[in-house]
Backbone as CSV, one residue per row, in Angstrom:
resi,resn,N_x,N_y,N_z,CA_x,CA_y,CA_z,C_x,C_y,C_z
1,LYS,-9.805,129.356,85.497,-10.673,129.602,86.605,-12.043,128.342,86.987
2,VAL,-12.305,127.891,85.789,-13.469,126.801,85.879,-12.617,125.151,86.635
3,HIS,-11.225,125.400,86.245,-10.598,124.325,86.933,-10.241,124.351,88.159
4,ARG,-10.019,125.551,88.588,-9.566,125.790,89.983,-11.237,125.849,90.718
5,ILE,-12.381,126.443,90.579,-13.381,126.101,91.121,-13.668,124.555,91.344
6,LEU,-13.783,123.741,90.227,-14.239,122.323,90.471,-12.785,121.591,91.063
7,THR,-11.681,122.078,91.150,-11.258,120.999,91.726,-10.865,121.631,93.186
8,ARG,-10.444,122.827,93.557,-10.156,123.473,94.745,-11.531,123.653,95.719
9,HIS,-12.414,124.359,94.868,-13.248,124.580,95.679,-14.180,123.493,95.985
10,MET,-14.621,122.825,94.795,-15.622,121.808,95.040,-14.915,120.171,95.143
11,GLY,-13.549,120.140,95.204,-13.014,119.057,95.391,-13.370,118.050,94.648
12,LEU,-13.316,118.399,93.532,-13.456,117.477,92.033,-12.238,116.492,92.023
13,SER,-11.929,115.542,91.805,-10.923,114.745,91.110,-10.820,114.428,89.675
14,GLY,-9.857,114.298,89.021,-9.840,113.757,87.486,-10.424,114.540,86.655
15,VAL,-10.590,116.125,87.266,-10.720,117.211,86.082,-9.774,117.635,85.350
16,THR,-9.701,117.379,83.816,-8.773,118.086,83.221,-8.930,119.621,82.588
17,LEU,-8.001,119.973,82.026,-8.137,121.160,81.645,-8.682,121.219,80.190
18,GLN,-8.812,120.028,79.725,-9.619,120.028,78.460,-11.358,119.707,78.900
19,MET,-11.190,119.020,79.862,-12.861,119.166,80.304,-13.369,120.672,80.854
20,CYS,-12.638,121.221,81.789,-12.870,122.555,81.792,-13.139,123.218,80.326
21,ASP,-12.261,123.100,79.603,-12.349,124.162,78.362,-13.613,123.503,77.741
22,CYS,-14.140,122.443,77.735,-15.354,121.859,77.171,-16.294,122.172,77.681
23,LEU,-16.436,122.387,79.564,-17.814,122.766,80.266,-17.926,124.167,79.765
24,LYS,-16.633,125.034,79.872,-16.742,126.551,79.627,-17.508,126.641,78.311
25,LEU,-17.272,125.989,77.295,-17.987,126.064,76.076,-19.235,125.790,75.780
26,LYS,-19.774,124.664,76.860,-21.274,124.239,76.889,-22.005,125.475,77.367
27,TYR,-21.693,125.989,78.387,-22.545,127.045,79.497,-22.349,127.924,78.320
28,LYS,-21.425,128.353,77.631,-20.981,129.514,76.851,-22.389,129.372,75.753
29,GLY,-22.251,128.054,74.962,-23.332,127.981,74.128,-24.885,128.240,74.620
30,THR,-25.151,127.564,75.801,-26.232,127.450,76.376,-26.867,128.951,76.742
31,GLY,-25.710,129.594,77.304,-25.997,131.003,77.380,-26.562,131.717,76.148
32,TYR,-25.516,131.398,75.014,-26.280,132.048,73.664,-27.383,131.923,73.147
33,LEU,-27.783,130.333,73.083,-29.483,129.717,73.177,-30.509,130.438,74.278
34,GLU,-29.975,130.751,75.243,-31.286,131.165,75.933,-31.367,133.008,75.915
35,ALA,-30.638,133.572,74.900,-30.331,135.003,74.735,-30.804,134.884,73.391
36,GLU,-31.441,133.944,72.518,-31.778,133.580,71.224,-30.805,134.045,69.996
37,LYS,-29.480,133.829,70.350,-28.249,134.023,69.479,-27.958,132.604,69.139
38,ILE,-28.606,132.402,68.396,-28.712,130.988,68.029,-27.281,130.246,67.147
39,ARG,-26.849,131.249,66.535,-25.735,130.811,65.302,-24.466,130.764,66.559
40,PRO,-24.292,131.968,67.165,-23.006,131.558,68.211,-23.203,130.215,68.904
41,ALA,-24.538,130.092,69.642,-24.668,128.681,70.294,-24.119,127.562,69.403
42,ILE,-24.561,127.541,68.298,-23.939,126.090,67.158,-22.624,126.399,67.326
43,GLN,-21.895,127.303,67.411,-20.651,127.372,67.182,-19.770,127.025,68.471
44,ALA,-20.486,127.318,69.675,-20.039,126.906,70.840,-19.722,125.425,71.223
45,TYR,-21.012,125.063,70.724,-21.333,123.639,70.885,-20.185,122.918,70.075
46,ASN,-20.177,123.511,68.708,-19.265,122.670,67.920,-17.694,122.752,68.474
47,ARG,-17.416,123.600,68.976,-15.889,123.758,69.672,-15.824,122.887,70.692
48,ALA,-16.994,122.778,71.559,-16.865,121.807,72.738,-16.819,120.412,72.321
49,LEU,-17.728,119.929,71.501,-17.673,118.941,70.986,-16.086,118.222,70.437
50,GLU,-15.535,119.433,69.578,-14.173,119.218,68.973,-13.201,118.796,69.767
51,LEU,-13.324,119.256,71.414,-12.521,118.871,72.282,-12.753,117.128,72.971
52,HIS,-13.512,116.597,72.341,-13.793,115.012,73.020,-13.608,114.669,74.104
53,VAL,-14.935,115.054,74.821,-14.888,114.884,76.210,-15.837,113.951,76.358
54,PRO,-15.772,112.492,76.280,-17.042,111.782,76.497,-17.990,111.766,77.374
55,SER,-17.638,112.164,78.538,-18.956,112.197,79.429,-19.801,113.766,79.317
56,GLN,-19.619,114.346,78.297,-20.215,115.464,78.112,-20.773,115.536,76.573
57,THR,-20.176,114.564,75.664,-20.819,114.628,74.366,-22.342,114.454,74.192
58,GLY,-23.091,113.876,74.933,-24.248,113.339,74.980,-25.454,114.642,75.194
59,VAL,-24.739,115.586,76.218,-25.429,116.273,76.504,-25.244,117.554,75.668
60,ILE,-24.125,117.690,75.041,-23.766,118.926,74.062,-24.737,118.573,72.823
61,LEU,-24.688,117.196,72.272,-25.253,116.701,71.178,-26.882,117.330,71.524
62,PHE,-27.339,117.187,72.691,-28.521,117.288,72.870,-28.830,118.502,73.127
63,MET,-28.255,119.560,73.475,-28.148,121.132,73.255,-28.248,121.498,71.983
64,ARG,-27.123,121.030,71.154,-27.173,121.393,69.946,-28.240,121.308,69.098
65,ALA,-28.758,120.003,69.012,-30.257,119.691,68.415,-31.032,120.761,68.580
66,ALA,-31.053,121.298,69.895,-31.952,122.123,70.489,-32.073,123.752,69.260
67,ALA,-30.422,123.935,69.358,-29.689,125.144,68.555,-30.693,125.235,67.294
68,HIS,-30.297,123.750,66.604,-30.398,123.935,65.072,-32.206,123.653,65.103
69,ALA,-32.816,123.520,65.951,-34.328,123.037,65.946,-34.727,124.519,65.835
70,ALA,-34.158,125.357,66.935,-34.500,126.683,67.213,-34.321,127.516,65.523
71,LEU,-33.018,127.668,64.743,-32.618,127.719,63.815,-33.836,127.312,62.920
72,ALA,-33.893,126.174,62.613,-35.188,125.896,61.773,-36.290,126.632,61.761
73,ALA,-36.786,126.924,63.195,-37.977,127.129,63.330,-38.238,128.728,62.936
74,SER,-36.998,129.862,62.847,-36.874,130.962,62.622,-36.861,131.016,61.112
75,GLN,-36.606,130.074,60.531,-36.275,130.006,58.883,-37.604,129.555,58.848
76,ARG,-38.228,128.684,59.302,-39.562,128.535,59.009,-40.543,129.783,58.864
77,THR,-40.050,130.516,60.011,-41.172,131.814,60.116,-40.874,132.672,58.742
78,VAL,-39.675,132.716,58.635,-39.158,133.779,57.224,-39.856,132.817,55.901
79,LEU,-39.721,131.553,55.732,-40.359,130.904,54.679,-42.173,131.360,54.824
80,GLN,-42.882,130.962,55.777,-44.361,131.255,55.858,-44.697,132.607,55.173
81,ASP,-43.749,133.629,55.991,-44.047,134.950,55.547,-44.068,135.055,53.876
82,MET,-43.063,134.594,53.014,-42.561,134.542,51.985,-43.985,134.038,51.198
83,VAL,-44.141,132.932,51.366,-45.387,132.252,50.905,-46.688,132.892,50.812
84,GLN,-46.822,133.494,51.939,-47.856,134.453,52.111,-47.928,135.503,51.147
85,GLU,-46.790,136.122,51.024,-46.680,137.263,50.317,-46.896,136.692,48.554
86,LEU,-46.287,136.015,48.701,-46.466,135.223,46.989,-48.089,134.923,46.956
87,SER,-48.634,134.676,47.936,-49.911,133.960,47.471,-50.843,135.247,47.311
88,GLU,-50.358,136.563,47.815,-51.304,137.666,47.657,-50.949,138.218,46.407
89,THR,-50.187,137.783,45.720,-49.614,138.560,44.172,-50.383,137.453,43.408
90,VAL,-50.732,136.529,43.592,-51.158,135.087,42.266,-52.614,135.777,42.551
91,PRO,-53.303,136.081,41.322,-54.655,136.398,41.288,-55.420,134.826,40.878
92,PRO,-56.624,135.115,41.737,-57.775,133.550,41.696,-57.840,132.981,40.350
93,SER,-57.946,132.044,39.808,-58.095,131.412,38.694,-59.401,132.001,37.863
94,SER,-60.369,132.202,38.609,-61.481,132.838,37.845,-60.941,134.190,37.344
95,THR,-60.392,134.969,37.886,-59.590,136.416,37.130,-59.027,135.829,36.060
96,VAL,-58.346,135.118,36.062,-57.180,134.866,34.642,-58.063,134.299,33.939
97,ARG,-59.178,133.468,34.235,-59.886,132.787,33.183,-61.022,134.273,32.463
98,THR,-61.331,134.907,33.123,-61.626,136.427,32.746,-61.056,137.114,32.174
99,LEU,-59.663,137.349,32.091,-58.989,138.038,31.393,-58.574,137.085,30.042
100,TYR,-58.449,136.033,30.180,-58.377,135.250,29.137,-59.483,135.282,27.678
101,THR,-60.422,135.339,28.250,-61.797,135.376,27.489,-62.002,136.901,27.193
102,LEU,-61.376,138.021,27.833,-61.554,139.434,27.298,-60.519,138.951,26.117
103,ALA,-59.444,138.682,26.505,-58.006,138.784,25.759,-58.682,137.921,24.260
104,MET,-58.985,136.907,23.933,-59.861,136.435,23.217,-60.563,137.531,22.223
105,MET,-61.538,138.093,22.816,-62.599,138.319,22.513,-62.168,140.271,21.855
106,THR,-60.900,140.634,22.413,-60.434,141.711,22.058,-59.494,141.384,20.701
107,THR,-58.919,140.573,20.664,-58.328,139.858,19.383,-59.268,139.538,18.349
108,GLN,-60.559,138.651,18.303,-61.315,139.019,17.783,-62.165,139.983,16.898
109,THR,-62.295,141.097,18.115,-62.527,142.300,17.781,-61.778,143.027,16.761
110,SER,-60.226,143.031,17.186,-59.216,143.501,16.273,-59.322,143.153,14.903
111,ALA,-59.681,141.798,14.752,-59.570,140.951,13.381,-60.946,141.510,12.563
112,THR,-61.762,141.834,13.295,-63.066,141.826,12.545,-62.989,143.525,12.040
113,VAL,-62.426,144.527,13.031,-62.453,145.782,12.517,-61.318,145.920,11.303
114,GLY,-60.241,145.474,11.639,-59.294,145.465,10.493,-59.879,144.665,9.095
115,GLY,-60.464,143.961,9.084,-61.080,143.321,7.707,-62.184,144.525,7.148
116,GLU,-63.070,144.823,8.408,-64.300,145.885,7.554,-63.562,146.955,7.615
117,SER,-62.103,147.443,7.950,-61.858,148.846,7.752,-61.321,148.642,6.180
118,SER,-60.700,147.446,5.607,-60.116,147.263,4.267,-60.879,147.455,3.443
119,SER,-62.305,146.839,3.671,-63.564,147.132,2.601,-64.200,147.849,2.533
120,SER,-63.977,148.586,3.792,-64.754,150.324,3.557,-64.125,151.408,3.392
121,SER,-62.853,151.676,2.858,-61.819,152.325,3.171,-62.526,153.730,2.099
122,SER,-63.216,153.242,1.245,-63.947,154.502,0.327,-64.777,154.739,0.891
123,SER,-65.535,154.483,2.588,-66.711,155.431,2.893,-66.193,156.295,3.934
124,SER,-66.676,157.380,3.848,-66.448,158.594,4.731,-66.926,158.778,5.846
125,PHE,-68.006,157.471,6.244,-68.301,157.776,7.332,-68.128,156.462,8.537
126,PRO,-67.388,156.333,9.315,-66.815,155.402,9.893,-68.354,154.723,10.804
127,THR,-68.086,153.455,10.409,-69.087,152.327,11.239,-68.895,152.049,12.671
128,SER,-70.026,151.537,13.229,-69.804,151.230,14.632,-68.882,150.045,14.896
129,SER,-68.603,149.160,14.109,-67.757,148.151,14.627,-66.197,148.495,14.210
130,THR,-65.786,150.254,13.909,-64.512,150.333,13.795,-64.215,150.912,15.280
131,THR,-65.082,151.184,16.282,-64.831,151.617,17.441,-64.449,150.906,18.431
132,ALA,-63.297,150.785,18.811,-62.805,149.705,20.010,-63.492,149.690,21.067
133,SER,-63.761,148.273,21.633,-64.531,147.956,22.956,-63.821,148.456,23.676
134,PRO,-64.556,148.991,25.125,-64.204,149.537,26.424,-63.220,148.303,26.950
135,SER,-63.642,147.045,26.512,-62.850,146.224,27.320,-61.261,145.974,26.882
136,SER,-61.220,146.199,25.548,-59.699,146.289,24.928,-58.891,146.952,25.442
137,SER,-59.350,148.242,26.038,-58.209,149.352,26.250,-57.875,148.678,28.135
138,LEU,-58.561,147.740,28.518,-58.607,147.436,29.894,-57.814,146.478,29.764
139,THR,-57.861,145.414,29.162,-57.539,143.826,28.881,-55.853,143.902,28.498
140,ILE,-55.435,144.991,27.782,-54.131,144.905,27.308,-53.112,145.058,28.229
141,PRO,-53.557,146.401,29.017,-52.721,146.391,30.152,-52.708,145.712,31.228
142,LEU,-53.562,144.742,31.619,-53.853,143.980,32.402,-53.351,142.811,32.078
143,LEU,-52.868,142.119,31.107,-52.007,141.214,30.538,-50.724,141.531,30.547
144,ARG,-50.324,142.812,30.316,-49.121,143.036,30.398,-48.503,143.056,32.129
145,ARG,-49.533,143.684,32.913,-49.466,143.323,34.435,-49.229,142.045,34.751
146,LEU,-50.066,141.021,34.280,-50.107,139.723,34.723,-48.538,139.013,34.401
147,VAL,-48.026,139.342,32.930,-46.500,139.178,32.821,-45.716,139.512,33.490
148,LYS,-45.838,140.785,34.020,-44.769,141.462,35.030,-45.136,140.985,36.114
149,ASP,-45.880,140.549,36.694,-46.081,140.137,38.153,-45.756,138.502,37.785
150,GLY,-45.731,137.481,36.860,-45.378,136.639,36.843,-43.961,136.167,36.939
151,LYS,-43.326,137.276,36.260,-41.517,137.239,36.342,-41.278,137.559,38.123
152,SER,-42.204,138.502,38.511,-41.956,138.738,39.736,-42.299,137.601,40.850
153,GLN,-42.745,136.963,40.668,-43.623,135.556,41.503,-42.559,134.250,40.731
154,GLU,-41.741,134.649,39.964,-41.021,133.356,39.482,-39.778,133.388,40.600
155,THR,-39.448,134.890,40.491,-38.024,135.072,41.468,-38.475,134.830,42.988
156,GLN,-39.799,134.966,43.219,-40.248,135.029,44.855,-40.058,133.261,44.948
157,LEU,-40.326,132.563,44.042,-40.704,131.212,44.127,-39.308,130.616,44.075
158,GLY,-38.195,130.869,43.313,-36.936,130.858,43.764,-36.284,130.998,45.261
159,ARG,-36.874,132.049,45.838,-36.434,132.299,46.939,-36.955,131.658,48.211
160,ILE,-38.269,131.468,48.120,-38.970,130.244,48.705,-38.088,128.739,48.703
161,GLN,-37.754,128.479,47.308,-37.067,127.225,47.247,-35.779,127.213,48.043
162,TYR,-35.181,128.326,48.192,-33.502,128.662,48.891,-34.221,128.430,50.143
163,TRP,-34.967,129.042,50.608,-34.949,129.241,51.914,-35.864,127.841,52.705
164,HIS,-36.420,127.159,52.017,-37.028,125.726,52.390,-35.602,124.973,52.435
165,GLY,-34.899,125.111,51.466,-33.422,124.401,51.564,-32.631,124.678,52.777
166,LEU,-32.706,125.755,53.248,-31.879,125.722,54.561,-32.843,125.550,55.900
167,TYR,-34.120,125.494,55.896,-35.081,124.749,56.752,-34.693,123.749,56.720
168,GLN,-34.997,122.429,55.689,-34.903,121.547,55.699,-33.244,120.760,56.167
169,HIS,-32.322,121.617,55.687,-30.778,121.368,56.381,-30.852,121.559,57.876
170,ALA,-31.680,122.493,58.406,-31.361,122.913,59.809,-32.028,121.428,60.654
171,LEU,-33.373,121.146,59.915,-33.732,120.248,60.528,-33.240,118.894,60.497
172,MET,-32.526,118.450,59.384,-31.646,117.116,59.279,-30.563,117.421,60.676
173,LYS,-29.851,118.910,60.776,-28.306,118.862,61.425,-29.348,118.447,63.022
174,ALA,-30.439,119.299,63.261,-31.310,118.721,64.663,-31.208,117.341,64.763
175,LEU,-31.726,116.567,63.955,-32.364,115.585,64.128,-31.009,114.328,64.016
176,ASP,-29.991,115.127,63.390,-28.719,113.784,63.592,-28.104,114.378,64.932
177,ASP,-28.212,115.551,65.459,-27.759,115.665,66.588,-28.434,114.951,67.797
178,ALA,-29.982,114.797,67.637,-30.888,114.517,68.557,-30.827,112.683,68.509
179,LEU,-30.639,112.122,67.348,-30.383,110.623,67.623,-29.019,110.565,68.270
180,GLY,-28.230,111.352,67.800,-26.515,111.109,68.747,-26.923,111.062,70.246
181,ALA,-27.546,111.873,70.373,-28.190,112.079,72.091,-28.444,110.958,72.425
182,THR,-29.315,110.266,71.689,-30.196,109.077,71.921,-29.059,107.835,72.351
183,ARG,-27.778,107.848,71.380,-27.188,106.761,71.341,-25.932,107.281,72.450
184,ALA,-25.840,108.456,72.860,-24.801,108.924,73.628,-25.014,108.640,75.526
185,LEU,-26.481,108.751,75.179,-27.521,108.577,76.730,-28.776,108.035,76.502
186,PRO,-28.763,106.818,76.581,-29.793,105.949,76.144,-30.605,105.819,77.197
187,GLY,-30.869,106.147,78.395,-31.685,106.316,79.130,-32.407,107.823,79.766
188,TYR,-31.865,108.905,78.809,-32.323,110.134,78.725,-33.609,110.351,77.657
189,ALA,-34.856,110.414,78.734,-36.094,110.438,78.012,-36.245,111.629,77.113
190,PRO,-35.795,112.918,77.645,-36.074,114.161,76.656,-35.485,113.972,75.447
191,ALA,-33.988,113.280,75.273,-33.477,113.167,73.930,-34.052,112.347,73.029
192,TYR,-35.265,111.382,73.202,-35.884,110.819,72.435,-37.225,111.789,72.219
193,GLU,-37.465,112.285,72.793,-38.600,112.928,72.629,-38.567,114.288,71.731
194,ARG,-37.075,115.141,71.756,-36.464,115.948,71.153,-36.331,115.317,69.227
195,ALA,-36.111,113.804,69.450,-35.861,113.040,68.100,-37.215,113.152,67.649
196,GLY,-38.140,112.667,68.485,-39.701,112.566,67.660,-40.113,114.103,67.356
197,SER,-39.767,115.234,68.372,-40.343,116.177,67.302,-39.966,116.709,66.110
198,ILE,-38.702,116.359,65.922,-38.004,116.699,64.795,-38.355,116.163,63.513
199,LEU,-38.535,114.796,63.928,-38.842,113.938,62.978,-40.354,113.897,62.412
200,SER,-41.382,114.857,63.430,-42.721,115.118,62.718,-42.539,116.643,61.826
201,ASP,-41.636,117.516,62.935,-41.489,118.387,61.664,-40.914,118.167,60.333
202,LEU,-40.445,116.954,60.085,-39.899,116.600,58.723,-40.865,115.304,58.093
203,TRP,-42.038,115.199,58.715,-43.200,114.921,58.325,-42.824,113.240,58.064
204,ARG,-41.758,112.775,58.826,-41.707,110.979,59.006,-42.034,110.746,60.086
205,LEU,-43.863,110.481,60.222,-44.757,110.297,61.192,-44.198,109.190,61.952
206,ASP,-44.357,107.959,61.065,-44.073,106.567,61.475,-42.619,106.613,62.278
207,GLU,-41.688,106.932,62.157,-40.558,106.909,62.927,-40.571,107.862,63.880
208,SER,-41.465,109.076,63.841,-41.488,109.698,65.507,-42.210,109.101,66.451
209,ARG,-43.066,108.004,66.019,-43.697,107.548,67.334,-42.874,106.202,68.122
């Protein structure tokens, strides 16, 4: 159908079936990208590039760079949410110091009580030193909660590292395509702008200028 439109209705010559298939896949990928269906868009661009149509290579690389950058942006959003979630579960350092101080006081109190209990076992009246401090009944459960939260935070940190790797990988794929587009289309300014923007996202600021 595309071949018939280009050759019969538009009067273009030298249009091969391979070029028509490439154009069809390119437009299909662009449709997916506009609908924010990023992975199908990348797959369509991949198939279009596999047809090796030189006149379309630069444009397809430029569009696939946009698709990879959009994928990276969606992964960055997930990553930011995960970091925010982790930050909300980590207590401030002042709280940790207070709990540590209470734990040490509890340990010292327990040792003192144990020593006095053994020396006054014959006494029928308990002394005030044998009474547990209010802080001890609170500190131990809090410390246990900190240990439990620490394991959960370690798991969350592993997930963050995984998603950060996905984000970096998507940006590198986008950069490769954008740079490829600048080589295929040396006079096309938007390709250079896209490459510079991706370099900035990768914190390669000197190269982005």
